[in-house]
C-alpha positions in Angstrom: 113.6 118.5 -103.5 114.9 121.9 -103.9 114.8 124.2 -100.7 111.5 126.4 -102.3 110.1 124.3 -105.5 108.1 127.5 -106.4 108.8 129.9 -109.2 105.8 132.5 -110.1 105.7 133.4 -113.5 103.5 136.6 -114.6 101.5 135.9 -117.2 99.3 138.9 -118.0 96.4 139.3 -115.3 97.5 136.4 -113.4 100.0 134.5 -112.0 101.1 130.8 -113.0 103.7 128.8 -111.4 106.3 126.3 -112.1 106.9 123.6 -109.6 110.2 122.0 -109.8 110.1 118.1 -109.1 112.8 115.3 -109.1 111.2 114.3 -112.6 110.7 117.5 -114.1 108.5 120.6 -113.8 104.6 121.2 -113.1 102.7 124.0 -114.4 99.8 125.5 -112.5 98.0 127.6 -115.0 98.6 129.2 -118.6 97.8 133.1 -118.0 95.7 135.2 -120.5 96.2 134.4 -124.1 99.7 134.9 -126.1 101.7 134.9 -123.0 103.8 131.5 -123.7 106.7 133.8 -124.2 106.5 134.5 -120.4 106.8 131.1 -119.6 109.5 130.2 -121.8 111.5 133.2 -120.3 110.8 131.7 -116.7 111.8 128.6 -118.3 115.5 130.0 -119.4 115.8 131.5 -116.2 115.7 128.0 -114.6 117.9 126.2 -117.6 114.8 124.5 -118.3 113.1 123.5 -121.6 109.3 123.8 -122.2 109.3 119.8 -122.9 110.4 119.4 -119.1 106.9 120.3 -117.9 105.6 117.0 -117.2 102.1 118.0 -116.1 99.8 121.2 -116.5 97.4 122.0 -113.8 94.4 124.0 -114.2 93.2 125.6 -110.9 90.2 126.8 -112.8 88.6 127.3 -116.2 88.9 131.2 -116.8 90.4 132.9 -119.6 92.8 134.5 -117.7 94.1 131.0 -116.6 94.0 129.0 -119.7 94.3 131.5 -122.2 97.7 130.4 -123.4 97.1 126.8 -122.5 96.3 125.6 -126.2 100.0 126.7 -127.5 101.3 125.7 -124.4 100.2 122.2 -124.2 100.8 121.8 -127.9 104.7 122.9 -127.3 105.6 120.6 -124.0 103.0 117.8 -124.7 102.2 117.3 -121.3 98.6 116.2 -119.7 96.2 118.9 -118.8 94.8 118.0 -115.5 91.2 119.6 -114.5 88.6 118.9 -112.0 85.7 117.1 -113.6 82.8 119.7 -113.0 85.1 122.1 -115.5 86.1 119.5 -118.0 83.2 120.6 -120.5 84.0 124.2 -120.2 87.8 123.7 -121.0 86.8 121.9 -124.1 84.1 124.4 -125.4 86.5 127.0 -124.8 84.1 129.7 -123.2 83.0 130.7 -119.5 80.8 133.2 -117.8 82.5 135.6 -115.4 81.7 134.6 -112.0 79.9 136.3 -109.4 80.8 139.4 -107.5 81.4 139.4 -103.5 81.0 143.2 -103.1 79.0 145.7 -104.7 81.5 146.8 -107.2 82.5 143.6 -108.2 79.0 142.6 -108.5 78.5 145.4 -110.9 81.4 144.4 -113.0 80.1 140.9 -113.1 76.9 142.1 -114.3 78.2 144.2 -117.1 80.7 141.5 -118.5 78.1 138.7 -118.6 75.9 140.9 -120.5 78.4 143.0 -123.1 81.7 141.2 -122.4 80.9 137.7 -123.1 83.9 137.1 -125.8 86.2 138.3 -123.4 85.7 134.9 -121.6 86.2 132.7 -124.7 90.0 130.9 -125.2 91.2 128.2 -127.4 89.6 124.8 -126.2 91.5 122.2 -124.8 90.9 118.6 -123.8 92.1 117.5 -120.6 93.9 114.4 -120.0 93.6 113.9 -116.1 90.1 114.5 -114.6 89.9 114.5 -110.6 87.3 114.9 -108.0 88.5 115.3 -104.7 92.1 115.0 -104.6 95.2 113.8 -106.5 99.1 112.8 -105.5 101.7 114.3 -107.2 104.5 111.7 -106.4 104.4 110.2 -109.9 105.7 113.6 -111.0 108.5 113.7 -108.3 106.4 116.2 -106.4 105.8 115.6 -102.3 102.3 117.0 -102.6 98.8 116.8 -103.9 96.0 118.7 -105.5 93.0 119.3 -103.5 89.3 120.6 -104.6 88.4 123.8 -103.2 85.3 125.1 -104.4 83.5 128.5 -104.2 85.1 130.6 -106.8 84.0 128.2 -109.1 82.8 124.8 -108.7 85.7 123.3 -110.0 88.5 125.1 -108.1 91.5 123.4 -107.3 94.4 124.2 -104.7 98.1 122.5 -104.5 99.6 121.6 -101.5 103.5 121.2 -101.8 105.8 119.5 -98.9 103.1 120.9 -96.4 104.9 124.2 -96.5 103.2 125.9 -99.8 99.9 126.4 -101.1 99.0 127.5 -104.6 95.6 128.6 -104.1 94.4 129.7 -107.8 91.4 132.5 -107.5 90.6 131.0 -104.2 92.2 133.8 -102.1 93.2 137.0 -103.9 96.2 139.6 -103.0 95.4 142.8 -104.5 94.0 144.9 -101.5 95.6 145.8 -98.1 94.7 143.4 -95.6 92.0 142.0 -97.6 92.6 138.3 -99.1 88.9 137.4 -99.8 88.1 137.2 -103.7 86.4 140.0 -105.1 84.7 137.1 -107.3 83.1 133.8 -106.1 80.5 132.0 -107.5 79.5 130.1 -103.9 80.5 132.0 -100.8 79.5 129.4 -98.5 81.7 126.9 -100.4 84.3 129.2 -100.6 84.5 129.1 -96.7 84.7 125.5 -96.5 87.4 125.5 -99.1 89.5 128.2 -96.7 88.5 125.7 -93.8 90.3 123.3 -95.6 93.5 124.9 -96.9 93.8 125.9 -93.3 94.1 122.5 -91.9 97.0 122.0 -93.7 100.4 123.6 -92.0 101.6 125.7 -95.0 103.2 128.9 -94.3 103.3 130.2 -97.8 100.6 131.0 -100.2 100.9 132.0 -103.6 97.6 133.4 -105.3 96.5 133.5 -108.9 96.3 137.3 -108.2 98.8 139.3 -106.3 102.1 138.5 -104.3 102.5 135.6 -102.2 101.5 136.0 -98.7 102.1 134.3 -95.3 100.3 132.0 -92.9 99.8 135.0 -90.4 98.3 137.0 -93.3 96.0 134.3 -94.2 94.8 133.8 -90.7 94.3 137.4 -90.0 92.1 137.4 -92.9 90.3 134.1 -92.1 89.3 135.5 -88.9 88.0 138.8 -90.3 85.8 137.0 -92.5 84.4 134.5 -90.3 83.4 137.4 -87.6 81.8 139.5 -90.2 
């Protein structure tokens, strides 16, 4: 495998990631709607075609992570993987905004669920692979696995690659200085359990759905602050 197999792709309000394996590419998340062109540009820089995507992993079913999924899936013909607790949401094409974890985000969540429900809608997709606790990626030419990390949503997933890199979806954010705690999470108790599970792996670089990548040292610092508050 290449030295660092992960390429970040800006897909509007969130990041998607391409993972290079020996049998093709894996795409993690699909951004907001009408952003397929961003993915195509990223693939061009890798001298790759969308048909080389062999698997699409959805870390969780929110509009800013699945908005362009329907289009990308049709163009790539890649199977779509999601956690079993969010399979029906993906097929429905709509989700609620998650609960806030701070004063400002609680207000945003309440307002959005009352007045902006249509913003959470997207073109529905039928998942091909449904997982529960974990899923090995060796069949796709990648040394790694998908793990269940609930909290932000019930079916949130993270991806461990080479025990060096971790794509965390929205289980961690990196939008605020010295603070990786998500402003939104439906179950904060489960979220902290998921942080502990992620921490058990010896990953050195983390890739969030929002914001730049960050180091293990940054994660550990934030972990200490959160668990001691």
